[in-house]
N, C-alpha and C positions, 0 to 999 in steps of 0.2 A: 626587340627582335621577334619575329614571328616564329612560333614553334613548328618544327617539321616532324615528320614521322620518326626521325632518328634523334630528335632532341628531347632529353628528359625534362620534365617539368622543373622549373627553377626552384619551386617550393619543396621539392623532395629533399630528404635528408634527415639528420638526427638533431633534435633540439633538447636542451637541458630544461627540465620542468621544475618549476617551483609551485608546489600544490598547497591548497588551503588546509590539508590535513597535517601540514608541517613536515612534509618529506620532499626530498629532491629525487627526481626520477629522470628517465630518458624516454623520449618519444621519437620513434622513427616513422616517417610517413612517406608513402609513395602515392602521389596523385595520379600517376599513370595507371597503376593497378587498383587504386581506391582501397589501399590497405594500410594498416598501422600496427605497430608493436609498442606497448607501454611497459617499460621495465622499471620495477620499483627499487627502492633503496636496499632491498634484501636480495635483489637479483631475480625476483619472480616476474615473469612476463605474461602480459595479456595481449593477445593479438586478435585482429578482426578486420572487418571492412568498414568503410565509411562512404557516405553518399551525400550529395548536396540536397538540401531541403528546398524544393522548388517554390514553396511559399515565402522563403526568405533567402534569395540568392546570395551566395557568399558564405552561408552557414552550412557546415558539414556535420552530419549526425554519425556518432560512433555506434557501431553495433557491438554488443558485448553480452555474454551470458550473465554477467553480473547485474544487468539491468532488469529488475523485476517490477518496477513501478508502472502504473497505467500509461504514463507519458514518458518518453525518452528525452530527458533534458540534458543528456551528455552530448555536447556539441562543441564546435569550435569555429573560429574565424581566423584569417591569416592576413598578416602584413609582411613587409620585407623582413626576412630573417627572424620572424617571431610568430607565435601562435597564442591566441587567448581563447580559453574555453572552459569546459567542465568535463570531468571524467569520473566514472564510478571507482574512485579510490577507496582503499580500506579506511573505514572510520577509525580515527586514532584510538589506540588501546582497546579496540574491540576484540573479544575473545569468547567464543569463536569469531573468526573474521566476518565482519559485516561490511557492506559496500554501499556507498551513496554518492550521487553526483555532487562534486565539489569543484570550485573554481581553480584554475591554474593559469600561470604565465609561463610560456616556454620561449627560449631564445637560443640563438646559435652564434651571435656576434657579440663578443664581450670586450670591454676596454682592457687593453694589455699594456698601456703606457701610463705610468703613475700620474703624470701631469694632467692627463685628460680626465682624471677623476674629479678634479676641483669643481666645487659648486655648492650652493645651499639647497638642501632638499627638505621636503616634507615626507615623513615616514609614518605609515600605518602598519601595525602589527596585530596578528591574532595568535593566540596560543591555545593548545589543547593539552589537558592533563588527565591522568587517570580518574575514573569516576564521572566522565562526561563534563568535566569542568573546563570552561572556556573563558578567555579574557581578551581584552583589547588594549592597545597602547597607541596614542597619537602624540607625535612630537616633531620638533624641527631638528635638523642636523646639518653639519657643514664639513666638507672635505676641503682642505687647503694645504698650502706649503708644497705645491706640486705633488699632491697625492700622498703626503707623508703624515698628515694630522687629520684625525676624525674627532669632531666634537658633537655631542648630543645633549639635548636639554631634557633631563629625566625629572619631570615635575608634574604634579597633579593638574596644574594649569598649563595650557598649550601656549607657550611663549615663542616669539621669534627668537632665533638663536642669538641675535645681538643683545636681546633683553633678558636672557636667561639668568636667573639668580646664580651667583657663584657657587652656592652650596648644591645646586641642582645640575651643574654642568659636569659632564664626564668627558675626559680627553684621552684619546687613544693614539698611540704611535702606529702608523700603517706601513706594512712591508708587503712585498709580493709573496703570494703563496704559489701553490701548484695549480695547473689546469685553469688559468685565468682567474684564480681567486686572489683576494686580498685579505690580509690578516691584521686586525687592529688589536693592539694590546693596551689595556687600561694602564695609564702612566702611574696612577695612584695604587693600583691593585693588579700587578702583573699576572695574577691567576685568572683574571677575567679577560677572555679573548673573544673577539667578534670576527667571524669569517663571513665574507660577502663577495658578490660579483657585481659588476656594473655592466648591464647590457646596453647595446645601442639599438633602440627601437624607434622607428620613425624619425631618425636623425637626432635623437636626444638620448641622454643618459637615463637609465632606470636602475635604481639600486635594488638588488634582490638578495635576500638571505633566507635560509630555511634549513631545518634539520631536526634531529632528535637528540635531546640531552638526556643523559642517564640519571643524573642526580643534581637537583631534583628532576624527576621524570616530567618532561614537557616536550611537545612538538610545536614548532613555531614557523610562521611565515611573515616576512617583512618586505614591504614594497615602498620604495622612496621615489618621488617624482621631483624634478627641479622646481624650486620656488619661483612663482611668477605672479605678478599683480594683475595679469590679464585674466579675465573670466568670460570667455566667449560662450555663446550658446552652442551646445554640443549634443549629439545623439550617439550614444554608445550602445553596443550590444554585448551581452555577456551573461555570466552566471553569478549566483549567490550561494552562500553556505546553507541556505534553506532549500537548495535544490532547484530553484527557479531559473528559467532562461528567458531573456527578453531584452527589451530596449529601455534605455533611460535617457530621457530628454531633460537636459539640465540647462537652466538659464539663471539670471540673477535673482529670480523670484521663486522658482519652484524646481523640484525634481519630480518628474513624472515617469514612474516605473510601470511598464506594461509587460506582463510576463505570463508564461505558462508554468504551472507548478508540477512536480512529479505525480501528483494525484490526478493530473489532466485538467484541473480547473484553471481558468484564465481570469485575469483581473488587472486592474489599473490602480495605482496608488500615487496620489499627489501629496508631496511633503514640502513645506516652505523652506526655502534656502535663507539662512541668516546672513547678516552683514558682516563686516570686518571691524576689528578694533585695533588700535595702534600697537597694542602689545602682542597681538597674535600674528601668525604668518598670513601673508596676503593670499596665499594659494590654498588655504583651508577654510571651508565654510561649515557652519553647523547646519544640520537638517532636523527639522521638527524639534527645535530646541526647547519648546515648552510642553511637548507631548510626553506621553508615557514611554514611547519608543523613540529614542534619540540617537542620532548618528552624526558623523562628520563625513564630508566629501572633499576630495581634491581632484583636480584634473589638469592635465598639461600634455600637449603633443598628442600622442596616439591613445592615451589611457585616461579613463575616469575611474576612480576608486571610491567606494563607500564603505565605511567601517562603523560598527556599532560603538556607541559610547560605553563607558564603564558603568553600566547599570544592569540589573538582572534581566531586563527585557531584551537587551540587544548586545551585550558584551560577547565578543567572539564572532560576531557576524562580519562577513566581508563580501563585497560585490565587486567584481572586476570586469570592466567593459573595455572593449576595443572601439575607439571612436570611428564612426563611419562618416567619411567626408563627402560621400556621394549624395545624390538627391534622396530624400526620405521616401521610402516605398509607401504605397497606399496603405493607410492604417487598417483597412478592412481585410487585408491579406491574413491568412491563417487557417485554422481548423475549427470547424463548427460541428456540433453534435446534432444529428438529424433525427427527427421523429417523422416517419413517413406514413402516409395513409394506407399503404399496403401492409401495415403492421410491423415494419422493420425499423430497427435503429441502426443508423449508419454514420459515417464520418465524411464530411465534405471539406476538402482542402481547396482553397481558392488563392490565386494570385491575380489581382486586378491589373497589375502592371504588364505581365506577360500574357494575360487572358487565358490562363490554363486552370483546369480543375481536375480533381480526383474524387470520385464517390466510391467509398469502400464499405462493403456490408459487413455484417457480424462474422461471416466466415472468412473474411480477408479478400474476397473477390472485388477487384477494382475496375471501375469503368472510368477511363481518363480521356481527356480531350481538351479542346479549346472552346471558348465562348466569345461572343461578340455582342456589342451593344446594338439593340434594335434601333435603326435610324428613324423609325416611325414612332417610337415610344421611348423617349428619354428616360434613363434610369432602369430600363428592363434589359436584361442580358439573355442571349439565346444560347443554350447548351448545344454543342455539337457532339453527336454520339452515333456510333454504328448501330446502336439498338433502335434508332428511329428509322422506320421504313415507311412511314405514312407520307402522303403527298405534302403535308404541311407540318412544320416543326413547331409544336406548341410547348416544348420543354424550355422553360426560361425561369428567371428569378429576379428578385428585387432585394435591396438591402436597406436595413436600418442599423442603428448602432448595435454591434455585437449580434446581429440577427440577419438571417437569410430566409426569405419566404418565396416559394416558387413551386415548380412542377418539374419532375424528372422521370425518365423512362425506367422506372423500377420494375422488378419482376411482379407480374400480376399475382395477386394474393391467391394462394392455394391452387395454382394451375400447374399441372405436370404434363409434358415437359415444360420447362420454363419458357414463358413468353413475356414480352415487355409492353408496358403501356404507360403513358404519361400520367402521373398521379401527383397530387399536391404534397408538400412537406413544409415543415417549420424547422429551422435549424438555429441553434444558439450556441454561443460560447460564454454566456453569462448566466449560468445556472446556480440557483441558490444552494449554499452550503450550510447556512445557519437555520436550524429548525424553527426557531421563533419567527423567522421571516416568512414562513409558509402561511401564517394566519390570514384568513380572509374568507369572503363568500364568493363563490364562482358559479357561473352558468356553464354547464358542461354539455358539449355535443360530441357524439361519437358514432362509429360504425363498426359492425361486426360482419366479416366476410368469410364464407366457406367456399368450397369448390362449386357449389350449386346455388347458393342463396346469399342474401345480404339483409342486414337489419340495421336499424338506427336506434340510438339512445339519446334522450334529452332529459336533463335533470338539473337541479341545483344542489350544491353541497357547501358545507362550511368546514374550514379547518380552524381549530381554536385550541386554547390551553397551551399556548406556546408551541404550536405545531405538533402536538402529541395526539390530538383527537380529530377525527373526521366524521361528520354527520352527513349522510346522503339521503335524499328523499327518493325512495324506490316505489313510485306510484304511477299508475296509468295517466293520472292527471298531473300536469306540470305545476307544482307548487313552489312558492318561496319556502326556504327551509324552515322558517319560523312559523309557517302555516301548514306544514306537512303533517298529516295525521300521524299520531304516535305509532300506530301499527306499521306505518310505511317508512319510519326512520331507521336506517341502518347505521350502526355505530362501529367505527373502525379505529384501531390504534395505529398510530403513525410512528415508524421507527426508521433508523438509518438504513439505506439500501446497500447494495453491493459495492457501489462506488460513492465517492465523497459527495457527489451532487445528485444522487438519486435517493428515493424514499420508498419505503415499503408500507402498504396498508394491509391490515388483517382484520376481518370481521370479528368483533368480540364474541358474537353468538355462534359464528360458524367459521372457524379458522381456515376451512378449505376455500372460502371466499376471500381471495387475497390478490394483490398485484403490486406493481411498481409505477412510479411516476417521477417526473422532474418538474421543477418550477423555474421557468426562464424569466429573466428580467427583460422585458421588451418595452422600450420607451420608459414610461414611469409606472408600468404595471407589472404585476405578476401574471404569468400565463402558465397554466397547468398543461403538461404534455405527457402522454402515455402511449406507448406502442408495444405490441407483443403478440404472442400466439397462445391460444388456449388449446392444450393437448387433448382435451376431452373430445370424443367422437361426435360430430365431425370436427376435425381440426379447424380452428377459427382464427383468422387474423383480426386484431382489434386495434383501434386508434381512438384516442380521446383528446379533446382540446377544451380547456376551461378558461373562460375570460372573466375578469372580476366583475361582480355585480355593481351596477351604478344606476342612479335614478334618471340621469339625463340620457337622451337619445339624439345626439347631434347629427346634422347632415354631413356626410362624408363622401369622399371619392377614393376609390381603391382599385387595385389590380391584383390578379392572382389566378390560380388554377383550380380545376374541379376534377372530380373522379371520373367524369365522362371524357377526360383528356383535353378539355378545352382550356384556353387562356382568355381571360376577359377583363374588360374595364367596367367598373361598377359605380353607380351613383345611388346613394342611399339618402332618402329624405325622412321627414317625420313619419310619413305613412306610405312611402313609395320605395320600390326597389327596381332598378333598371340595369341590366347587364348586356353589354355587347360582346359577343364571344366568337372566337374562331375555333373550330373543331379540327382534329387531325386530318380529316378528309378535305379540308379547305373550305368547308361551309361556314359562312358567317351568319349569325342569327342574333336577334334581340330577344331578351326575356324580361318580362315586366310582371311585377307582383304588387299587391296591396299589403302593406304592413299594418298590423294591429297589436295593441298592447295585450298582455297575457291575463288581463282581468285583475280584480282586486286581490286575489290570492296568489297570483302568479309572479314570477321574477320581474323586477322593474327593467332590468337590462336585457330583456329578451322580447322578440316580436314573432308573431305568427305571420307567415308569408303565403298569401293566396294567389296562385297562378290560375290562368284559364284552364279548364278541364280538371282532371283528377289530381293535379299536383298540389301538394301542401307541404310547406317547409317551416322550419324554425330558425331564427337568426339571432345572433348576439354580436356585440362589438365592444372593443376597448379603445384605448387611445391610439393604438397602432394596427390593430387587427380587426377584420370583419370575418365572421364564419357563419355558414348556413348549412343545415343538414335537412335531408328529406324526412318526412314523417314516416311512421312505421307501416304505412299503406304499401301494398306491393308495387305501385307505380313509382314510389320515391325512396323506399327503404334502401339504406346503404349509400346514398348519394351525399357528397360533401364538397363544399367549396371553402377555400381559405384565401383571403386577400390581405395584402399589406396596404394600409391606408396611406395615401399620399401625405 
């Protein structure tokens, strides 16, 4: 039935929450107002707004003052009478109270007739105890006798319930409790009582239990799915107890988890799915059974659940996903960290399915709009923006894995009042978090821009000693770092930056000479990226890009933007460079240069580029990027081009 102005959203209402911190709570949601209230087991309420994430339609983001992490991974998805997501619940036994995004299942339709409980289930549990102690349990269970008998197999081996050793089987008499609960009383030990509910989610039963025990002190969450020998390929979206939010594609061979972490890092993890044995439940598979981090996974109907095995690396971990039965979205959707040649760092959110974007600067100012593929240049997308007032729109982008390279109408560096010009950028969501992975030798090109002048920088540097030391050749001649005169070598210490995927360099001899950078993984290469502002008078916008040194210089074809606002198609040969470009004024031009090696002492992976007239540039390339900067002569200083290689 179509919703009218007087019809409330059918999803509105109150849901009973089973949270991974081991509490039961109440979630009231109003999709018409975009508001929620989460009330915990002690009656404390947290209220706020929520909004749909346009890069992942169907996912809603909670706003909460409890969220202090760089990325907000407190989100949820909805199915009929149920919500699956993550919320900043109180960390179990934290004092003073601390909060972290943790998974939950919430439902409002529960089985009220005992006979409808019957079935064989696989049950995953996690527990929280004082002192940050966590544990996991994986077992099979059965409800039978028209909902009057509960049997569980409590054994260190995960048996099918029919094959459970007699000494490991526990039997409970089940009776109705209050508020849709069921109470199981251990037949052999009447002091042991199990309270639970069975929700109806996606047309099937889902066993849910959770709560706080006083003695011994423990908070627990238990989820049971009906046993099934079917193991379809599924794609679920949800959260884990590590705070990540993302998708998990599960088939008979692998689990592929692609997720954003609270520290704003993004990554993908592939783990092998194990087979089944005659003694174990058909609906449970092992994950990464021979690795150091081992898990179990079960799926059925609307849910897929991953739980850590009982080893120190993973016990207490749980991941709860709501399976998405629609077409998989474009894998390139999401958020990318932008390093722009106007010296700014921004965030680019893309949805390739709806063709929408948001570019948000460090002050929170967002330019949003649509984009469309250029029919004359497959793989290039054109940004639509009210900032573009030129006769020709040269703001566009191209994509590689976890990478966007393009040009956008950024604020022109150091111009007041603000005006906008199309300038190149590189954006990534695969930035290095491990210091030892920084090591390598890089050819670095950069520009410095003030309100009245511009300059270029061309050098080679090396990061070594497990990513802790950077040596840079600061000389008017462009040397390989191993040939750099000793007096021109600057030594920097490398330390962790302000965020998990940025790094700080500090000149050992002059601590005032410092800065930050990131290392993106683009194709099979590391790419050094840095953008920022130097406050010393005059205020200067700076941008740096460093591509890995290599001996070979292959012929390549690429496309990208330049600081003159153009977008071009580039062909690079052993000794030639040719660019066909379109400028914002609609002018089309060809630019050709002769490329030459940098001599016996210069970088192998760099070339000088000689154009007709006074123009002189320097170029470098990697597996996926080509970059060229003007020399420090007045005619070319501060000009930069960045292209994505086809």
